[in-house]
TIMI-2910 file (N, C-alpha, C, CB; in pm, 1 decimal, decimal comma, always signed):
<rs>
+----------+----------+----------+----------+----------+----------+----------+----------+----------+----------+----------+----------+------+
!      n_x !      n_y !      n_z !     ca_x !     ca_y !     ca_z !      c_x !      c_y !      c_z !     cb_x !     cb_y !     cb_z ! resn !
+----------+----------+----------+----------+----------+----------+----------+----------+----------+----------+----------+----------+------+
!   -457,0 !  -3185,2 !  -3226,2 !   -448,4 !  -3192,7 !  -3082,2 !   -439,0 !  -3050,8 !  -3026,2 !   -327,1 !  -3278,7 !  -3038,1 !  Unk !
!   -509,5 !  -3027,4 !  -2916,3 !   -509,0 !  -2896,8 !  -2852,0 !   -383,6 !  -2878,2 !  -2768,9 !   -632,7 !  -2879,5 !  -2765,1 !  Unk !
!   -339,1 !  -2755,5 !  -2765,7 !   -224,2 !  -2721,3 !  -2683,4 !   -275,7 !  -2672,1 !  -2548,5 !   -134,3 !  -2613,4 !  -2752,8 !  Unk !
!   -257,3 !  -2750,3 !  -2443,3 !   -307,1 !  -2714,1 !  -2310,6 !   -205,5 !  -2627,9 !  -2237,6 !   -339,0 !  -2839,8 !  -2228,1 !  Unk !
!   -255,8 !  -2526,7 !  -2170,8 !   -170,0 !  -2443,7 !  -2087,3 !   -179,6 !  -2496,4 !  -1944,8 !   -210,7 !  -2292,2 !  -2095,3 !  Unk !
!    -66,7 !  -2518,7 !  -1885,9 !    -61,8 !  -2570,6 !  -1750,0 !    -39,4 !  -2454,2 !  -1655,4 !    +49,6 !  -2678,1 !  -1734,1 !  Unk !
!   -121,2 !  -2446,7 !  -1553,8 !   -110,4 !  -2341,6 !  -1453,8 !    -10,4 !  -2386,5 !  -1348,2 !   -249,1 !  -2309,2 !  -1390,0 !  Unk !
!    +97,3 !  -2312,3 !  -1334,9 !   +203,4 !  -2348,4 !  -1241,5 !   +186,9 !  -2270,7 !  -1111,1 !   +342,3 !  -2321,4 !  -1303,5 !  Unk !
!   +148,3 !  -2339,7 !  -1004,6 !   +122,6 !  -2276,6 !   -875,1 !   +249,5 !  -2215,4 !   -817,2 !    +64,2 !  -2378,4 !   -777,1 !  Unk !
!   +363,9 !  -2271,0 !   -846,8 !   +488,5 !  -2222,4 !   -787,9 !   +524,8 !  -2082,0 !   -836,0 !   +601,5 !  -2318,3 !   -820,2 !  Unk !
!   +462,2 !  -2035,5 !   -944,0 !   +490,5 !  -1902,2 !   -995,2 !   +416,1 !  -1793,0 !   -918,3 !   +454,4 !  -1895,1 !  -1141,6 !  Unk !
!   +319,9 !  -1829,2 !   -837,4 !   +242,5 !  -1731,7 !   -760,4 !   +308,3 !  -1714,3 !   -624,6 !    +93,7 !  -1776,6 !   -745,0 !  Unk !
!   +348,4 !  -1593,3 !   -593,3 !   +412,4 !  -1571,4 !   -464,1 !   +314,0 !  -1522,1 !   -359,4 !   +525,9 !  -1472,5 !   -478,3 !  Unk !
!   +196,5 !  -1476,9 !   -402,1 !    +96,7 !  -1428,7 !   -306,8 !    +35,0 !  -1544,4 !   -228,4 !    -12,9 !  -1350,0 !   -379,8 !  Unk !
!    +30,9 !  -1661,5 !   -289,1 !    -28,3 !  -1779,3 !   -226,7 !    +77,3 !  -1886,5 !   -205,0 !   -143,3 !  -1834,1 !   -312,4 !  Unk !
!    +51,8 !  -1974,8 !   -109,4 !   +139,4 !  -2089,2 !    -87,4 !    +52,7 !  -2209,8 !    -52,4 !   +244,0 !  -2060,1 !    +25,6 !  Unk !
!   +109,3 !  -2327,6 !    -65,1 !    +37,3 !  -2449,5 !    -31,6 !    +44,6 !  -2472,0 !   +119,9 !    +95,7 !  -2571,6 !   -109,2 !  Unk !
!    -32,6 !  -2567,5 !   +166,4 !    -32,0 !  -2600,9 !   +309,2 !   +107,4 !  -2645,2 !   +352,9 !   -135,2 !  -2711,8 !   +339,7 !  Unk !
!   +172,3 !  -2728,4 !   +272,1 !   +305,7 !  -2777,5 !   +308,1 !   +408,2 !  -2664,8 !   +309,4 !   +350,1 !  -2886,9 !   +211,0 !  Unk !
!   +398,7 !  -2572,1 !   +215,0 !   +491,0 !  -2458,4 !   +212,8 !   +470,0 !  -2368,8 !   +334,5 !   +472,8 !  -2377,0 !    +83,7 !  Unk !
!   +343,5 !  -2344,1 !   +368,7 !   +312,9 !  -2261,8 !   +485,6 !   +363,4 !  -2329,1 !   +612,8 !   +161,4 !  -2235,8 !   +495,5 !  Unk !
!   +344,0 !  -2459,0 !   +622,4 !   +389,7 !  -2532,1 !   +740,3 !   +541,7 !  -2522,4 !   +753,5 !   +345,8 !  -2679,9 !   +732,8 !  Unk !
!   +612,1 !  -2532,8 !   +643,1 !   +758,2 !  -2523,6 !   +646,4 !   +802,3 !  -2382,7 !   +688,0 !   +817,8 !  -2560,0 !   +508,2 !  Unk !
!   +736,0 !  -2279,8 !   +634,9 !   +772,2 !  -2142,4 !   +669,7 !   +742,9 !  -2111,2 !   +815,8 !   +698,1 !  -2044,6 !   +580,5 !  Unk !
!   +632,4 !  -2166,9 !   +865,3 !   +593,3 !  -2140,6 !  +1003,7 !   +648,8 !  -2239,9 !  +1103,7 !   +445,8 !  -2139,4 !  +1014,1 !  Unk !
!   +729,7 !  -2334,7 !  +1052,8 !   +785,7 !  -2440,7 !  +1137,2 !   +675,2 !  -2512,4 !  +1215,4 !   +890,3 !  -2382,2 !  +1234,5 !  Unk !
!   +573,6 !  -2552,7 !  +1140,3 !   +458,1 !  -2621,1 !  +1196,7 !   +436,6 !  -2750,9 !  +1119,6 !   +330,7 !  -2530,9 !  +1191,7 !  Unk !
!   +352,6 !  -2835,6 !  +1171,4 !   +310,9 !  -2955,6 !  +1100,7 !   +195,0 !  -2917,1 !  +1008,9 !   +269,8 !  -3070,0 !  +1200,6 !  Unk !
!   +184,5 !  -2975,0 !   +890,2 !    +73,6 !  -2941,8 !   +800,0 !    -64,9 !  -2961,0 !   +863,2 !    +83,3 !  -3026,2 !   +675,5 !  Unk !
!    -78,4 !  -3057,0 !   +952,5 !   -206,9 !  -3077,7 !  +1020,3 !   -241,6 !  -2956,0 !  +1106,3 !   -202,5 !  -3205,9 !  +1107,6 !  Unk !
!   -141,6 !  -2893,7 !  +1166,6 !   -166,1 !  -2773,7 !  +1246,7 !   -215,7 !  -2659,2 !  +1159,9 !    -38,9 !  -2731,9 !  +1320,9 !  Unk !
!   -162,4 !  -2649,3 !  +1039,3 !   -208,1 !  -2545,6 !   +945,8 !   -352,2 !  -2573,8 !   +905,5 !   -116,3 !  -2539,2 !   +819,8 !  Unk !
!   -383,8 !  -2699,0 !   +875,8 !   -521,7 !  -2734,1 !   +838,2 !   -619,0 !  -2709,6 !   +952,8 !   -529,3 !  -2880,8 !   +794,4 !  Unk !
!   -573,4 !  -2725,7 !  +1076,5 !   -659,4 !  -2697,2 !  +1191,2 !   -697,3 !  -2549,2 !  +1197,0 !   -589,7 !  -2738,5 !  +1321,2 !  Unk !
!   -612,0 !  -2462,8 !  +1144,6 !   -643,8 !  -2319,8 !  +1140,2 !   -761,9 !  -2293,1 !  +1046,9 !   -520,9 !  -2238,9 !  +1094,6 !  Unk !
!   -780,9 !  -2375,4 !   +944,1 !   -898,5 !  -2363,1 !   +858,8 !  -1023,6 !  -2398,5 !   +937,3 !   -885,6 !  -2453,0 !   +734,6 !  Unk !
!  -1015,4 !  -2508,6 !  +1012,4 !  -1129,7 !  -2556,2 !  +1090,0 !  -1170,8 !  -2454,1 !  +1195,1 !  -1097,1 !  -2690,0 !  +1156,7 !  Unk !
!  -1071,4 !  -2390,8 !  +1256,9 !  -1099,4 !  -2290,3 !  +1360,7 !  -1130,5 !  -2152,9 !  +1301,6 !   -980,8 !  -2279,0 !  +1455,9 !  Unk !
!  -1136,3 !  -2146,3 !  +1167,9 !  -1169,1 !  -2024,5 !  +1093,1 !  -1071,8 !  -1910,1 !  +1120,8 !  -1309,9 !  -1980,0 !  +1126,6 !  Unk !
!   -945,5 !  -1946,1 !  +1138,2 !   -839,7 !  -1846,7 !  +1155,8 !   -776,6 !  -1811,2 !  +1021,9 !   -732,6 !  -1898,4 !  +1252,8 !  Unk !
!   -787,1 !  -1901,8 !   +923,6 !   -731,4 !  -1882,1 !   +789,9 !   -839,0 !  -1907,2 !   +685,4 !   -610,1 !  -1975,1 !   +766,3 !  Unk !
!   -826,7 !  -1837,1 !   +573,0 !   -916,5 !  -1858,2 !   +460,2 !   -853,6 !  -1958,9 !   +365,1 !   -946,9 !  -1724,7 !   +387,1 !  Unk !
!   -933,6 !  -2053,9 !   +322,5 !   -887,8 !  -2159,2 !   +231,9 !   -924,3 !  -2120,2 !    +88,9 !   -950,3 !  -2297,6 !   +269,7 !  Unk !
!   -829,0 !  -2129,3 !     -1,6 !   -850,8 !  -2105,5 !   -144,6 !   -821,4 !  -2235,3 !   -216,7 !   -761,1 !  -1988,1 !   -199,2 !  Unk !
!   -909,5 !  -2274,3 !   -305,4 !   -892,7 !  -2399,2 !   -378,3 !   -859,0 !  -2369,9 !   -523,6 !  -1019,7 !  -2485,9 !   -368,5 !  Unk !
!   -762,2 !  -2443,3 !   -575,2 !   -725,9 !  -2439,4 !   -716,1 !   -719,4 !  -2584,3 !   -760,7 !   -588,7 !  -2362,9 !   -741,3 !  Unk !
!   -829,6 !  -2631,7 !   -814,5 !   -839,4 !  -2774,0 !   -846,4 !   -838,2 !  -2852,9 !   -716,6 !   -723,5 !  -2819,5 !   -940,2 !  Unk !
!   -742,6 !  -2942,8 !   -702,1 !   -730,8 !  -3022,0 !   -579,1 !   -637,5 !  -2959,1 !   -477,9 !   -682,7 !  -3161,0 !   -611,3 !  Unk !
!   -568,3 !  -2852,5 !   -517,9 !   -472,1 !  -2788,2 !   -427,9 !   -542,8 !  -2691,0 !   -334,8 !   -363,1 !  -2715,0 !   -508,2 !  Unk !
!   -501,0 !  -2690,0 !   -210,3 !   -548,3 !  -2592,9 !   -113,1 !   -439,5 !  -2488,4 !    -97,3 !   -583,8 !  -2660,3 !    +23,8 !  Unk !
!   -477,1 !  -2362,8 !   -116,8 !   -381,9 !  -2253,7 !   -108,9 !   -416,6 !  -2160,6 !     +6,3 !   -378,0 !  -2176,6 !   -240,5 !  Unk !
!   -314,2 !  -2092,5 !    +53,5 !   -327,4 !  -1997,1 !   +163,2 !   -266,2 !  -1867,1 !   +116,8 !   -259,0 !  -2048,8 !   +294,7 !  Unk !
!   -331,3 !  -1755,8 !   +149,6 !   -270,8 !  -1626,4 !   +119,9 !   -153,7 !  -1608,6 !   +216,3 !   -375,4 !  -1508,2 !   +132,9 !  Unk !
!    -34,6 !  -1595,0 !   +159,8 !    +89,1 !  -1591,8 !   +237,5 !    +86,7 !  -1480,0 !   +342,6 !   +209,3 !  -1573,6 !   +144,1 !  Unk !
!    +38,5 !  -1361,5 !   +306,0 !    +37,3 !  -1248,5 !   +399,2 !    -56,5 !  -1274,3 !   +517,2 !     -4,5 !  -1120,3 !   +326,3 !  Unk !
!   -169,4 !  -1339,8 !   +492,0 !   -264,3 !  -1372,4 !   +598,3 !   -202,5 !  -1471,5 !   +697,1 !   -394,2 !  -1430,1 !   +538,8 !  Unk !
!   -134,1 !  -1571,6 !   +644,3 !    -70,7 !  -1672,0 !   +729,9 !    +41,6 !  -1610,5 !   +812,9 !    -16,1 !  -1787,6 !   +645,3 !  Unk !
!   +125,3 !  -1528,8 !   +749,2 !   +238,0 !  -1468,1 !   +820,8 !   +188,7 !  -1372,7 !   +929,7 !   +329,9 !  -1393,2 !   +722,5 !  Unk !
!    +80,8 !  -1299,7 !   +903,5 !    +24,1 !  -1210,2 !  +1004,6 !    -29,0 !  -1289,7 !  +1123,4 !    -88,1 !  -1124,2 !   +943,7 !  Unk !
!    -81,1 !  -1408,4 !  +1095,8 !   -137,1 !  -1491,4 !  +1202,5 !    -27,7 !  -1549,3 !  +1292,8 !   -220,4 !  -1604,9 !  +1142,5 !  Unk !
!    +85,4 !  -1587,5 !  +1234,8 !   +188,1 !  -1653,6 !  +1315,9 !   +291,2 !  -1556,7 !  +1372,5 !   +258,2 !  -1758,3 !  +1233,6 !  Unk !
!   +288,6 !  -1430,1 !  +1330,0 !   +382,5 !  -1332,6 !  +1385,2 !   +349,5 !  -1309,8 !  +1532,2 !   +377,4 !  -1198,5 !  +1305,9 !  Unk !
!   +450,9 !  -1302,7 !  +1617,7 !   +422,7 !  -1275,1 !  +1757,7 !   +367,3 !  -1134,2 !  +1774,5 !   +548,8 !  -1293,1 !  +1842,5 !  Unk !
!   +268,8 !  -1122,8 !  +1859,1 !   +209,0 !   -992,5 !  +1888,1 !   +301,8 !   -914,3 !  +1979,2 !    +68,8 !  -1008,2 !  +1953,0 !  Unk !
!   +290,5 !   -782,9 !  +1973,5 !   +372,9 !   -700,0 !  +2060,7 !   +332,0 !   -724,4 !  +2206,0 !   +359,2 !   -549,1 !  +2023,6 !  Unk !
!   +431,2 !   -739,2 !  +2287,6 !   +407,2 !   -758,5 !  +2430,8 !   +426,2 !   -622,5 !  +2497,1 !   +504,2 !   -868,2 !  +2493,2 !  Unk !
!   +320,2 !   -574,2 !  +2556,5 !   +326,6 !   -444,4 !  +2619,5 !   +382,9 !   -459,4 !  +2761,2 !   +187,0 !   -377,9 !  +2621,8 !  Unk !
!   +475,9 !   -374,0 !  +2792,2 !   +531,9 !   -373,6 !  +2926,2 !   +429,4 !   -317,4 !  +3022,7 !   +662,8 !   -292,4 !  +2931,6 !  Unk !
!   +411,4 !   -384,6 !  +3133,3 !   +315,6 !   -336,8 !  +3232,2 !   +380,8 !   -225,9 !  +3314,2 !   +267,1 !   -453,0 !  +3324,1 !  Unk !
!   +311,9 !   -113,9 !  +3318,1 !   +365,3 !     +1,6 !  +3392,4 !   +319,9 !     -1,6 !  +3535,6 !   +322,2 !   +133,1 !  +3327,7 !  Unk !
+----------+----------+----------+----------+----------+----------+----------+----------+----------+----------+----------+----------+------+
</rs>
């Protein structure tokens, strides 16, 4: 019998799942998936799992600097 190596997604900190991203961003998972449709986020597939680059997602949801009007 062959010894199969199982790839554990939880060990990768650069990527997160849709549900993890939704929890971090305090959003619904459907809202995160809508960002794929609107081409705001890049989707990475690992088998059946959809992954998001954590830094890309955090940059997208961070509030932009509000410039004071002079």
